[in-house]
Residue frames relative to the residue before (quaternion, step in Angstrom):
aa qw qx qy qz dx dy dz
M 1.0000 0.0000 0.0000 0.0000 0.00 0.00 0.00
D 0.3760 -0.7621 0.4922 0.1886 3.54 -0.82 1.04
K 0.6584 0.5248 -0.3109 0.4410 3.57 1.10 -0.64
K 0.3695 -0.6798 0.5834 0.2470 3.54 -1.16 0.70
I 0.1827 -0.7808 0.5917 0.0826 3.54 -0.74 1.08
S 0.4676 -0.7036 0.4622 0.2697 3.56 -0.81 1.02
D 0.6401 -0.5369 0.3946 0.3824 3.55 -1.26 0.47
K 0.6153 0.5525 -0.3494 0.4405 3.60 1.05 -0.71
V 0.6604 0.4917 -0.3022 0.4804 3.56 0.96 -0.87
I 0.6359 0.5243 -0.3300 0.4603 3.59 0.96 -0.84
N 0.6357 0.5213 -0.3274 0.4658 3.59 0.99 -0.78
R 0.6711 0.4793 -0.3024 0.4779 3.59 0.95 -0.83
L 0.6254 0.5346 -0.3444 0.4523 3.60 0.99 -0.76
T 0.6178 0.5354 -0.3362 0.4677 3.57 1.07 -0.72
L 0.6496 0.5006 -0.3081 0.4822 3.59 1.02 -0.80
Y 0.6291 0.5239 -0.3354 0.4661 3.58 0.99 -0.82
H 0.6281 0.5519 -0.3263 0.4409 3.56 1.00 -0.87
C 0.6471 0.5147 -0.3143 0.4664 3.60 0.94 -0.86
I 0.6400 0.5151 -0.3177 0.4734 3.57 0.99 -0.85
L 0.6646 0.5115 -0.3067 0.4501 3.58 0.92 -0.89
L 0.6088 0.5404 -0.3502 0.4634 3.59 1.05 -0.69
D 0.6438 0.5125 -0.3146 0.4732 3.58 0.98 -0.84
Q 0.6534 0.5199 -0.3113 0.4538 3.57 0.98 -0.87
I 0.6362 0.5197 -0.3209 0.4714 3.58 1.01 -0.81
N 0.6531 0.5167 -0.3079 0.4601 3.59 0.97 -0.84
E 0.7050 0.4165 -0.2487 0.5174 3.58 1.20 -0.56
N 0.4575 -0.7181 0.4140 0.3219 3.59 1.34 0.25
I 0.3736 0.7000 -0.5110 0.3306 3.58 1.01 0.84
E 0.3385 -0.7963 0.4793 0.1471 3.55 -0.70 1.17
F 0.8014 0.1779 -0.0694 0.5668 3.60 1.02 -0.81
I 0.0184 -0.7689 0.6385 0.0287 3.55 -1.24 0.57
S 0.3244 -0.7526 0.5414 0.1878 3.57 -1.01 0.79
S 0.6298 -0.5172 0.4112 0.4084 3.54 -1.27 0.34
K 0.6171 0.5535 -0.3416 0.4429 3.58 1.10 -0.69
Q 0.6443 0.5103 -0.3215 0.4703 3.60 1.01 -0.77
I 0.6487 0.5052 -0.3153 0.4739 3.59 0.93 -0.89
A 0.6604 0.5190 -0.2997 0.4524 3.56 0.90 -0.97
G 0.6503 0.5291 -0.3130 0.4462 3.57 0.97 -0.85
L 0.6633 0.5062 -0.3020 0.4611 3.57 1.01 -0.79
L 0.7535 0.3633 -0.1965 0.5114 3.58 1.12 -0.65
N 0.3739 -0.7524 0.4605 0.2865 3.57 1.34 -0.05
I 0.5099 0.5780 -0.4620 0.4387 3.55 0.88 1.06
D 0.6381 -0.5359 0.3907 0.3911 3.56 -1.30 0.16
D 0.5062 -0.6783 0.4386 0.3021 3.59 -0.89 0.89
S 0.5798 0.5688 -0.3891 0.4346 3.61 1.14 -0.44
Q 0.6076 0.5426 -0.3474 0.4644 3.59 1.14 -0.60
V 0.6274 0.5280 -0.3279 0.4692 3.57 1.02 -0.82
R 0.6671 0.4985 -0.3011 0.4645 3.60 0.88 -0.92
K 0.6383 0.5297 -0.3174 0.4596 3.57 1.01 -0.84
D 0.6608 0.5032 -0.3016 0.4682 3.58 0.93 -0.91
I 0.6913 0.4820 -0.2800 0.4599 3.57 0.87 -0.98
S 0.5936 0.5755 -0.3728 0.4213 3.60 1.10 -0.59
L 0.5812 0.5805 -0.3665 0.4369 3.60 1.19 -0.48
L 0.6660 0.5130 -0.2843 0.4610 3.58 1.23 -0.51
N 0.3633 -0.7324 0.4820 0.3152 3.58 1.31 -0.19
N 0.4754 0.6217 -0.4623 0.4169 3.55 1.03 0.84
S 0.1252 -0.8192 0.5567 0.0581 3.58 -0.51 1.12
G 0.3560 -0.7236 0.5549 0.2040 3.50 -1.05 0.81
K 0.4682 -0.6315 0.5276 0.3219 3.51 -1.35 0.03
C 0.5348 -0.6476 0.4453 0.3104 3.54 -0.88 1.00
R 0.8527 0.0938 -0.1347 0.4960 3.54 -0.94 1.06
V 0.6673 0.4430 -0.3102 0.5121 3.60 1.27 0.15
G 0.4200 -0.7005 0.4681 0.3374 3.55 0.86 -0.99
Y 0.6619 -0.4754 0.4021 0.4174 3.51 -1.30 -0.49
I 0.4619 -0.6219 0.5427 0.3247 3.55 -1.17 0.60
V 0.4859 -0.7258 0.4056 0.2694 3.56 -0.48 1.26
K 0.7033 0.4733 -0.2837 0.4482 3.61 0.77 -0.99
E 0.6557 0.5035 -0.3140 0.4669 3.60 1.01 -0.77
L 0.6528 0.5071 -0.3138 0.4673 3.57 0.97 -0.83
K 0.6237 0.5343 -0.3301 0.4654 3.58 1.01 -0.82
A 0.6643 0.5022 -0.3005 0.4650 3.59 0.91 -0.91
S 0.6390 0.5268 -0.3225 0.4583 3.60 1.00 -0.79
I 0.6539 0.5039 -0.3063 0.4740 3.56 0.99 -0.86
E 0.6474 0.5177 -0.3185 0.4598 3.59 0.93 -0.88
K 0.6461 0.5209 -0.3187 0.4580 3.59 0.95 -0.83
T 0.6809 0.4938 -0.2777 0.4641 3.57 1.00 -0.87
L 0.6932 0.4641 -0.2824 0.4738 3.56 0.91 -0.90
């Protein structure tokens, strides 16, 4: 990856990763930025901004595919 990712973003990506692991364990296929934001008590626009750095696009009104997003985060971290 050519872009430098700030430590704050890396910390949030780590938190997102933990949430995604929980979702996988619960057999949940999709998650929205709003759901992630609600679990972390942050703004959903921040979640979308962070995830956009991963070049992972969600589906409108559906969210992100949990397994794909987890893999993108792992690749970045």
